[in-house]
N, C-alpha and C positions, 0 to 999 in steps of 0.2 A: 791387862789384857784388853786387843783392840775389841769393841763388837765385832761378834762372831756371824756371818752371812753363812744362809743355808739357800744351794742354787744348785736345784735339779734339774736333768739334762732336758725334759720335754721330752716330746716327742723321737723315739730313737732313729727312726729311720728320716728325718729330716734335719735341717742344718746347725741346730742345737748343739749336739756333741763337737761340732765339729769349731762354731764359734764359741764355747766357753773354755773349750780346750784353747785353741787360740789367743783368747783374751787373758786365759790365765798363764799363760807361757812368755806373751807378750809383759805383764807385769812382773814375774820372773829372772826374766832377762832385762828387767830394768832394778832388779835389786830388791823386791817386795819381797818379803818371807812370805805370804799368804798364811801367815798365822792365823786370821781371820776365819778363813775360809772351808765349808765343809762342805761337800762334792755328794749329789745323794743322784745315782744312778751304778746300773751293773758296770763293773771294773772290767770286763770283756768288751761294751760297748769305747772306754778309752783308748784301751790298748789297740782295737781296730782301728782308732783314729791312730793313733801316734805309728803304728806298723804301717798305715798309708800313707802318711805324708810326712811323716819323720820332723826335719826342724820346721819349727814354728808355731807346733802343738808341745803341748805339755806328757811330757813322760810320765804315767799315772803312778811310775812306780816313785814318783815323791808324795803320792796320798797313802797314808795312813789308817789304815784298817781299822775303826770304830765301828761302835754301836749307840743307841740311845742312851742307853747307861755310862755312858763314857764321856757325854757330852757333858753329864754333872758333875763332873771331876775339871778340873784344869790341865790343859791340854796344849801342848807346841802341835798347831797345824802344819801343814793342811791337812784335812779329815777324809777319809770316801764313807760313807752309810752305802751299803752294795746289796738292795732288798734282792738281789735276782743271782748269786752269786752262780745259777746255775747255766746263765748266757757267756760260759768264757770255756773256748773259743766263742764269739761272736762276728759275725759277717751282715752286710748290710741285704736286702732282698734285691735281686737281679733289675728287678722294674722298681721303681721310683714309686714310691706311694705309700699309702696307709697301708697299716696288719693288725687287724686287730690281735691280732694274737701276742702282739709286746705290747696294746694298750692297757694293760690291766698293770704291766712293772710299769709301764710311766705317768698314771694313775697313782700306783705307790708311790710311788718318788717325791710327788705334788702333797696328796697327805700324808705323808711323813713328814716332810720341812713346815706344813701347817701344824702340825700336832707339836713342834719343835718350837717354832714361835709362839703359839699358844701358851705352851710351859716356859716360856722368857729364858730357851736355852738356847735362842737365835736372836739374834736384836733387829735382823734382815730380813726377806727375799730377794734375789734376784732368780725369777722363772725362767728356763727355756722353753722355748715357743714351742707349742702344741698344736696338733689336727684338734680340731671340736668335734671330731667324731670318735673321740677317745671315748668323751661321756657316755654315751647314748650303747657304744660298745660292751661301758659295761653297768648301764640299765640306771645310767643317771640322764638327768635332762637339764643339766647346765647349759646356755649357751657359749659361756667363755670361762676364763676359768677368778675373771673377777668374781662372777656369782657364785662360784664354789667357796673362793675365800668369807666372801661374806655368812656365806650360809655357815660354813665351817665356824665364822668367829662370832655367831649370834650375833650380828650387828645391821639394823635398818637401813640408813645410810652409808654409801658411800659413792667415791667421784672417781671417771678414769680421768687422768691428763695426762697431756702430754707435753712434756719438755724436751726443749730442746738449746741451742745455746741465743739463739735470736727469739726463741717467741716459747709463750707458755702458754695452753690452753687446755679450760679444762671440758669435758665433754660430759652434760646434763642427762641427755638419754642417748645411751650406747645401739646396741643389735634392733633397735625398730623397725619397723618399716614406713616409709615416708609417709604413708597416709592416718600415721598411729602418732606423728609426733604430734601432734596440735593439743590432743589432748591429754598427752601424756606431759607435757610443759606446765606445771601447774605454780602457785605462788609456793605452796611448802617447798616443791620440788628446787625451787632458785632458790629460795632460804635456807636447804641444805646443804646446796650445793655453793652459794657462795661462802657460806661458813667454813667448807671443806678446802673450797681454793685458797679460800685468805689463811687457812692452817698450813696450807703447804707451802705456799708461797714464801712465808712467813721461816717456816723451816731450811727451806730452799736458800734464799738469798741474808735473812737474817734482818731482816727488814720488818720493825714490831708492826707497823701499817704497812703491806701494801698496798701497791695502788691496781684497783682491779677492774676491768671493765663488763658487760654483760652485754653479749651481741642482740639483734634482734632477730625477732622469729621471721617477718614479714619482704617484702621488698620495699625501702626505705618507710621500712614503721610503719607497715600500712599504708602510704598515700592519704591521712587524714583519715581512715575508713573503708577507700574505695580496693585497698588490696587487705582488706582484712583488720580488725580490731583484736589481735590479741595482746600487741606491744603494749597497748595503752589502758586495757581491762585487765591484764598478766602479767605480763611484764614489768613495767614501771610503775607498778606499786609493792611487790616485790620485794626492786631495788629499794624503794625508799624505807622496807623496814630495815633493811641491812645498814643501808646507812646510819640508822636510828638503833641499832644495837652497837655503833660503834665501827664500822667497817668502808674500809675508804675507796669506795664504789660508785662509779658512774656509767647509767646506760636508760633504756636501750639505747645502743648505736645499731644504726646502720652495718650490714654484715658486712659490707661492700667496704664498707672502709676501717672498720674494729679493727681489723688485725695490722693493715699498716699503719696505724697510730700506735698501736702497741708496738710492733716493731721499731718505729724510729722514737722510742724511749718512753712514751707516754703514759703506758700503762707497765705494767710487774705483769700481769698474767691476762687473757680473755676467756671468759667463761662462756662456750658455746654449747645453742639450743639442744644441737642435734649433730650426731653421728661426721657426716663428712665437710658440714660447716667447719668445725672444730678440729678435724682433722690435713682435710687436703692443702691449708695454710702451713701447717707445720710440718708437715711432709714433703710441701712441696721447696719449704727453707733451707731443712736440715737430717735430709731422712735415713740419714747416716748414722746421726748422733742423737735423735731421740730418743727419750723414754718413756714407757708405759709405767707411770706408777699409779696403785691402787690405794687411793686417801680414805681412813675411816674406819680403819682395823685398827686393832689394836697392836699392831706393829707394822711396821713399813714392808709395803712389795713394790719392786722397780721387775722391767724387763724390756727386753731389746723391742723394739718398734718395729717389730717383722713376724714374717710365721715363718710357716714350717720350709718353703720353699725347695720343695721335690724335687723340680726343675734345675736347683743348682746343686740338691744335696748329693754327698758322697761324690762329688765330680771333681775334685781336686785332687795334684800329684804332689809327691814330691817337691816338684819345682816349677808347680801353678798353682793358686789360691785361688778358687770360683767365688770363695764369699770371703766378707770381713768381718772381724767381730768389734768394730768400732762401734754400734750402737748395745753392744754388750758388756764393752770397755765401760761407755759413759754409764750403762745401767748398775754397773759393781760399783765404780767414783759414787754415782749418786745415792743409792743404798750405803753406803760407807757417812757422806757426810748428814744423810737422815737421820743414821743409828745415833746418834750424838744428840739427837735436836728429841723433844716431846712425840708422841700421837697424836 
């Protein structure tokens, strides 16, 4: 049996259901039997996608109805776990945007996928894009899926990684105001982030000791203290500690050149110190083929590197695809590759 993947649809009113349906249909057209796929979401939503868009989307009749108990037995997929059978038939709202009434269903799909992964019923998650307001609508305070995953898995250190064909970046600090970043860039955090980035890059590339770089925090690494001392006081000692552990890592390297060096082949991955520093270069290079990975969980999690895109959701037609499944296809391919590697 191939390692199983759990694929929750994400926010139902966003583009998640369509890009997941398109990705699975394309794989099936290429001869993939989808035997490792477990989709989590209302059958009515997938039926609405297929009825509206027709060719190029997955006919949900190929998905066998199942439940969590069934996953403990050998099965021939693909399978659908439907937490809301009452949403059948289903239609998207007339105006695009967040709908609190269905946010609970989207959250149930995600939570169910996490439980499957923690029980080892699936080897990896490929999560559809969500609207972060989903959490507040359900009385939760998580800023994103990454934080929910870490809490449910009971782990303290996780790393967001963006991996594309030409560049892989780790994101040391994620959704923080820029003014709070310097306080959050600590030696302990760099050590944990460097270890996790090395683990992911080794699993992704097959290299025993991938070559990592750590970006500097301040312009020109602080210009000998004229523009800050964080890089010499915090970042460089942490890099040296990683080197002492056997990690092949260089840094800090000024952020205005380190990503170019990686693209040119000098490094296999770069640890960026804050959100935009790490995301801008990888999105600029490969926005449609970049995958968001959460590293440090007891299972692998990938996700397409885009949001709910309400402005494009449910705008496609039978002869016109407004959204592309490229990032979802890349997320599925990467999850399959990582599922055979240690977490």
